[in-house]
N, C-alpha and C positions, 0 to 999 in steps of 0.2 A: 450575486448572491445577497439576499437581504440580511442585514445585521440587526440584531436587537440587543439592547443593553438592560440587564437585570441588575438591580441595586447590589453592589458589593460582589458580583460574580464575574465581572468582565464581559468581554464581547463574545458572542456566540454566532456561529453560522449554522443555519439549518441545512443539513444535508440528508439526502436519501441514499441509503446504501444500495449499491448496484444489484439489480435483479431481486430485491427483497420486498419492495413496496413499503418498508418501514422508514420512519424518519426519527432521527435522534438529534439532540443538540450536542454539538461538538465544540468544546472550548478551543479557540485558536491558541496554539502554543503547546504547553506541556501536557497537562492532564486532560483526559477525555472522560465525560460523564454523560449518562442519559438524563432525560428530564427528571427522573426520580432521584438522581444523584447516586445511583447504584453504579457498580463497576461493570454491570452486564453490558455486552455489546452484541450487535447483530454481526455475524461473521461476514467477511468479505469473500467473494468467490475466489477459488484458486487462481484463475486467470488474472483477476483484478489485483490480488495480493502480489503475484509474481511481477506484474507490470510495475507496480509501485516499488517493489524491491529493486527491479532493474534500473529504475530512475533515481533511486536513493543514492547511487554512486555518482552519477553525472547525467547530463542531458544526452538524449539519444533520439535518433529518428526511428521510425517504425520497424524497419528491418533490423536495426541495431538492437531494439528491444527484443525482437524475436530471437536473435542470436544470443543475447545475454541470458534470457530465460532458459534457453536450451543448455547453455554453459552452466548456469547455476544449478540446474537439475540433472546434470550429467546426461542430458538427452531424454530424460523420462517424461518431460513436459515440453511439447512443441506446440506453440501457438500458431494456428493457421491464420492467414490474412483476414478472413472474415471475423474470427473471434477477436483478433488483435484490434482491428480498426473499429469494430462495434464497441469493444471495451474502451478504447481511447475516446471515442465520441461520448460515451457515458461519463467517463472520468473528467473530461473537459467540462461537460454540462454540470457536473456535481462540484466542480472547483477543486478537485483533488490533484489535477495536473493542469499545466498551462502550456501553450505554445511558446517557444523561446523566440525572442526577437534577434538574438545573436546567432550568427551563422559562421561556419568555417569558411576559409578562403574559397571562393567560387572555383578557383583553379583546381582545388583539391576535393571538391564535393559537387554533387548534382544539385543545382539550384531549386529543383522541384521538391526536394526532401523537406519535410517539416520536422523540426526538432521539438521535443517535449521535455519538460522538467516538472519535478514534484513541487507542489505548493506547500505552504506551512500546514494547511489543513490536511493535505495528502500525506505529509510526513507523520502527522498526528494519527491519522487513520492507520497507516502502516505500523506505527509503533504500538497502537492499541491491539491490532490483530496479532502482532508478534507476541505481545504479552499474553493474549488469550491462548495462543497456541502453546506458549511456554507453560502456562498453567495446566493445560491438558497433558503435556509431556510429564510434568511432575506427578499428576494423578496416575498416568500409565506406569511410571517408575514405582510409585508407591504400591501399585497392584501387581508389580513384577511382570509387567508386559514389556518393559524395556530394562536393560541393565542399568545399575546405578552408575552415575558418572565417575564416582571415586574409584570404582573397580576398573573402569576403562583406562584410567590414568595411573594404574599401579598403586591405588590407595590414596592418591593425592587429589583433592577437589579441584 
């Protein structure tokens, strides 16, 4: 991935969000901003976001990612192998995930499996998407489409 340095702003990696055709500058590390400095972000696809969430906990192989996504969503989202591996290929190309060089003990694992982990940029993209979705939930609550969190916890936030 090409890096460029803008005076006083740190290093940025140019990434294209999966299946959108848009490019944003994403600051490596904490905050993510578009070229204009606004907080607006192009959304990640549900499959992409769930894959990043699955890898946020620890490294996994493809089938392990599929299982984790199914577990996280109580089975409401099941990634098929075509969607999973097409997404993994794109995530690798975009630098959001990388193949892990560390492997479990070969006696305990199939040596053909490839393990993946989240990169710093991938973590930033997942964090930005989570923030975007949290903002939408706040709007839904303010419009009474979802119950207030305080009411769900017996009046405690």
